[in-house]
C-alpha positions in Angstrom: -12.5 -7.8 2.6 -10.6 -4.9 0.9 -11.0 -1.4 2.2 -9.3 1.7 0.9 -8.1 4.6 3.0 -7.6 8.0 1.4 -6.3 11.0 3.4 -5.6 14.5 2.2 -2.5 16.2 3.6 -1.2 19.8 3.4 2.3 18.7 2.6 4.2 15.7 1.2 6.1 15.4 4.6 2.7 15.1 6.4 1.6 12.4 3.9 4.7 10.3 4.5 4.3 10.7 8.3 0.7 9.4 7.9 2.0 6.5 5.8 4.6 5.6 8.4 1.9 5.5 11.0 -0.1 3.0 8.8 3.1 0.9 8.2 3.7 0.7 12.0 0.1 -0.6 12.5 0.8 -3.1 9.7 4.0 -4.3 11.5 2.1 -4.7 14.7 -0.6 -6.7 12.8 -3.3 -4.3 13.8 -4.1 -3.8 10.1 -2.9 -5.4 6.9 -1.6 -3.2 4.2 -1.6 -4.5 0.6 -0.8 -1.5 -1.5 0.3 2.0 -0.5 0.7 5.2 -2.6 1.6 8.8 -1.9 0.5 11.2 -4.7 1.4 14.8 -4.7 0.1 17.6 -6.9 2.5 20.5 -7.4 1.6 24.2 -7.8 1.5 23.7 -11.6 -1.2 21.0 -11.3 1.1 18.1 -12.2 0.6 14.9 -10.1 3.5 12.7 -9.2 3.6 9.3 -7.5 6.1 9.8 -4.7 5.8 6.3 -3.2 4.2 3.1 -4.4 4.4 -0.3 -2.7 2.5 -3.5 -3.5 2.9 -6.6 -1.4 1.0 -8.7 -4.0 3.2 -7.7 -6.9 4.1 -10.8 -9.0 2.0 -13.2 -7.0 -0.3 -13.9 -10.0 2.6 -15.1 -12.1 4.1 -17.2 -9.3 0.7 -18.7 -8.4 -0.1 -19.4 -12.0 3.2 -21.2 -12.5 2.8 -23.3 -9.4 -0.8 -24.4 -10.3 0.2 -25.0 -14.0 3.2 -27.1 -12.9 1.1 -29.2 -10.5 -1.5 -29.8 -13.3 1.2 -30.5 -15.8 2.9 -33.1 -13.6 0.0 -35.4 -14.6 1.4 -35.4 -18.1 5.0 -36.1 -17.1 8.1 -34.0 -17.2 7.3 -32.2 -20.4 3.8 -31.5 -19.2 5.3 -30.0 -16.0 7.4 -27.6 -18.0 4.6 -26.6 -20.3 2.2 -26.2 -17.3 4.7 -24.0 -15.5 5.2 -21.8 -18.5 1.5 -21.6 -19.4 0.6 -20.8 -15.8 3.2 -18.1 -15.5 1.9 -16.5 -18.7 -1.7 -16.6 -17.5 -0.7 -15.3 -14.1 1.3 -12.5 -15.6 -1.7 -11.5 -17.7 -3.8 -11.3 -14.6 -1.2 -9.1 -12.9 -1.2 -6.8 -16.0 -5.0 -6.4 -15.9 -4.9 -5.6 -12.2 -2.1 -3.0 -12.8 -4.3 -1.3 -15.4 -7.2 -1.1 -12.9 -4.9 0.4 -10.3 -3.6 2.9 -12.9 -7.2 3.9 -13.7 -8.0 4.3 -10.0 -4.9 6.5 -9.4 -5.8 8.7 -12.4 -9.2 9.3 -10.9 -7.8 10.1 -7.4 -5.1 12.4 -8.8 -7.7 14.4 -10.8 -9.3 15.3 -7.4 -6.2 16.3 -5.5 -6.2 20.1 -4.8 -3.1 21.9 -6.0 -0.2 21.8 -3.6 -1.6 18.9 -1.5 -0.8 15.2 -1.1 -2.9 12.1 -0.8 
């Protein structure tokens, strides 16, 4: 089950301190982090992504290639090659769609960050 945590900080330094605390909990296996972002809105109202990490990045392409290759093995060596290539393309498309969803979500979050704060 996926859950999201959002926390508002007064400074970017405080936001990174909070992120480090979450990363320590992840290392201790108390929680499992998938994606982490630190967004900061400056005094002019411009939002910047200061940190972005995604453990699942590229897994769609790799998984698609593996599954395509296994299915393609039924048709011989050429089927294996075509299966790997087709699976990687399909997995890459899935990764792209997921990235677009994340981008939309980050846009919505950044619109609500008060000026001079970090999330």
